[in-house]
C-alpha positions as CSV (number, residue, x, y, z in Angstrom):
1,X,13.1,23.0,12.4
2,X,12.5,24.8,9.6
3,X,14.3,27.8,8.6
4,X,11.5,30.2,7.5
5,X,10.0,28.7,11.1
6,X,12.8,29.2,13.3
7,X,13.0,33.2,11.5
8,X,9.2,34.4,12.4
9,X,9.8,32.9,16.0
10,X,12.5,35.5,16.7
11,X,10.2,37.9,14.8
12,X,7.6,37.2,16.8
13,X,9.9,37.0,19.7
14,X,11.2,40.3,19.7
15,X,8.1,42.1,19.8
16,X,7.2,40.7,22.6
17,X,10.9,41.5,23.5
18,X,10.0,45.4,22.3
19,X,6.5,45.5,24.1
20,X,7.2,44.5,27.2
21,X,9.9,45.8,27.4
22,X,7.8,49.8,26.9
23,X,5.3,48.0,28.9
24,X,7.7,48.1,31.9
25,X,9.3,50.3,31.9
26,X,12.3,49.6,30.1
27,X,13.6,46.8,32.8
28,X,15.5,50.2,34.9
29,X,18.0,50.9,32.0
30,X,16.4,54.9,32.1
31,X,17.1,54.6,35.5
32,X,21.3,54.9,34.4
33,X,20.9,58.7,33.6
34,X,18.0,61.5,33.5
35,X,17.3,61.8,30.5
36,X,14.2,60.0,29.0
37,X,15.4,58.8,25.6
38,X,19.1,56.8,27.5
39,X,17.0,54.3,28.6
40,X,14.9,53.3,25.5
41,X,17.4,53.6,23.4
42,X,19.4,51.0,25.3
43,X,16.7,48.6,26.0
44,X,17.0,49.2,21.4
45,X,20.5,49.0,21.2
46,X,20.8,45.3,24.0
47,X,17.1,43.9,21.4
48,X,18.7,44.4,18.2
49,X,22.2,43.3,19.2
50,X,20.4,40.2,20.4
51,X,18.6,39.2,17.4
52,X,22.3,39.7,15.7
53,X,23.5,37.1,17.2
54,X,21.3,34.9,16.9
55,X,19.8,35.1,12.7
56,X,24.2,34.8,12.6
57,X,23.9,31.5,14.5
58,X,20.4,30.9,12.4
59,X,22.7,31.1,9.3
60,X,25.8,29.6,10.6
61,X,23.9,26.4,11.3
62,X,22.2,27.0,7.9
63,X,25.6,27.6,6.5
64,X,27.5,23.7,8.6
65,X,24.2,22.1,7.4
66,X,25.4,22.9,3.0
67,X,21.6,22.7,2.5
68,X,22.3,23.4,-1.5
69,X,19.0,25.1,-2.5
70,X,20.7,28.3,-1.6
71,X,24.1,28.0,-4.0
72,X,25.5,31.5,-6.1
73,X,25.5,30.6,-9.3
74,X,23.0,32.9,-10.8
75,X,19.8,31.5,-12.1
76,X,18.7,30.7,-15.8
77,X,17.2,34.0,-17.2
């Protein structure tokens, strides 16, 4: 699967998770405190942590393939 396809699917999954989280009351994360903002903040932090983990995995697998199209050399100006 191409890199851009993986990133688009990952973005769609994040939007879906945020929508489902808000619809389902942030999956019970709000039960840990009486503060109303505690649940959404904890849920979004969890989603961001999973997003960072997935993006890191995609980048590492892309670099392990040895794709030379993204080299560090500067393009001629």
